[in-house]
N, C-alpha and C positions, 0 to 999 in steps of 0.2 A: 163587154161590160154590161151588166144589167142596168135597166133604166133607173132604178132607185139609187144604185151606186153612182151612176153618172150625175144624177141630180144632186146627190150629197157632195160629190166632188166639186161641182159648180158652186154650190153654196159655200163651201170652204174657201174656194177661190175668191168669191165676192167678199167674204168676211175678212180675209187677209188683205184684199185690195182696199177695203174701207178703212183699214187701220194704216196700211203702208203709204198709200198715196196722200191722204191728208197729213200724215206725219212728215212725209218728205216736203210737202208744201209749207208746213210750219218751219222746217229747217231753212227752206229757201227764203221765206219771208221773215226770218228771225228778227232783224232790226226793225222792221215795220211793225211787228206785233208787240215790240217793247215800247211803242209810242213815238217813234221817230217819224218825221214827215215822209210820206210814201213817194220818195223820189230817189233816183239813182245818182251816182256821182256825175253823170252827164246831164242831169236835170231834165230828163225827157218828160216827166209827169207834171212839171210846173204849168204848162198851158192847160192841161186837163183839170188840174186843181183850180186854176183861175176861172175856167169856164163853169165848172160845177159851183164855185163860190158865187159867181154872178147869177146863175140860175137859182141858187138857194136864197140870195138876197131878194130876188124878184118874187119867189114863192112866199117869203116872209112878209113882203109888202102886199100880198094878195093877188098878184098877177100869176095866172096859171101857166101861160106861155110867154116867152120873151118876144119882144118885137125884133124885127130883122135888123141886124147890125151890118152895115156895108163893109166893115173892116174884117169880118170873119174870114173872108177868102184872101186876105192880103198875105201872100207868101206861103200859103198852105195848100197842099193838094186837096181836091174836092172830096176824096174818099174819107179824109179825116172827119168830116162833118156828118158822116152817116152814123157816127156814134153819139150824136147829141141826145137821142132818147135815153141812152145809158147815163149820160151826165145828169139829165133831168131826174132819172130814177134815183141816182146817188144823192142828188140835192134834196129830193123829196124825202128820202130815208133820213137824211141828216136833219132837215127842217122839222119834219113832223114826228120823227122818232127820238127827238132830243138827244142826238148823237153828233159828236163833232164831225166836221167834214172829212178830216183826216181819217178818223175811225171808219166812217162810211166807205171811203175809198179803199182802205185796207180790207174791210169785210168783202167788198166787191171783188178785189183782186184775189182774195183767198178763195171765194166761191168759184171764180172763173178758172183759176189754176187747178184747184182740186177737182172741180167738176169736169174740166176737159181731160184731166188724167184718168178719171174714172170712166168717162165715155170712151177714151182710147182703150182702156182695159176691156170694156165690154165688146168693143169692135174686134179687138185682136182675139179675144176668147172665142168669139163667134167664128172668126175666120180660121184660127189655128186649132181650135178645139182643145187646147190645153191651157189651163189657167196659169201655170207656172211661166210658160213662154209669154203669155199675154201680160202677166204682171211685170216681167222683165222689160218687155217692149214699152209698157206704160210708164215704167220708172225712167227708162231712157228718154222717152218723150217728155216727161215731166221735168227732168233735170236738164234738158238741152237748153242752153242759154237763150237762144232766139225765141223759144216758146215762152220762157219767162218774161222776156221783153214785150212780146206781142200780147201775152195774156194780161 
């Protein structure tokens, strides 16, 4: 296959991926995009929403960083708190961007899910050399329930 043809084929693959993967993300986050609170039926996201709300309130009061709260580790694994910079970013987007906290969380989840699906597509395309197989792999990755929960 000539180089120009291979490059055109890769561009077509990326174009299809940029339509298909965010489109799938819209389907997966359908309820959240209609304005519902970004939580599942098991209520996993309520602690994250509460933490981001606390950070937002402190930002609105003029505090750039929260003071240490000794209850943060009560009953939660330490790894959970490595994501605090993300909660600060979501709180800052909400506070300074005049966006509701729920909308900021939904935007964050959308970017994470669609972005990780596109990264998986790029990785698989590089490894497999075929955008169709890479797209199928990225769609399976994107639609896998654990990925949606972690994302």
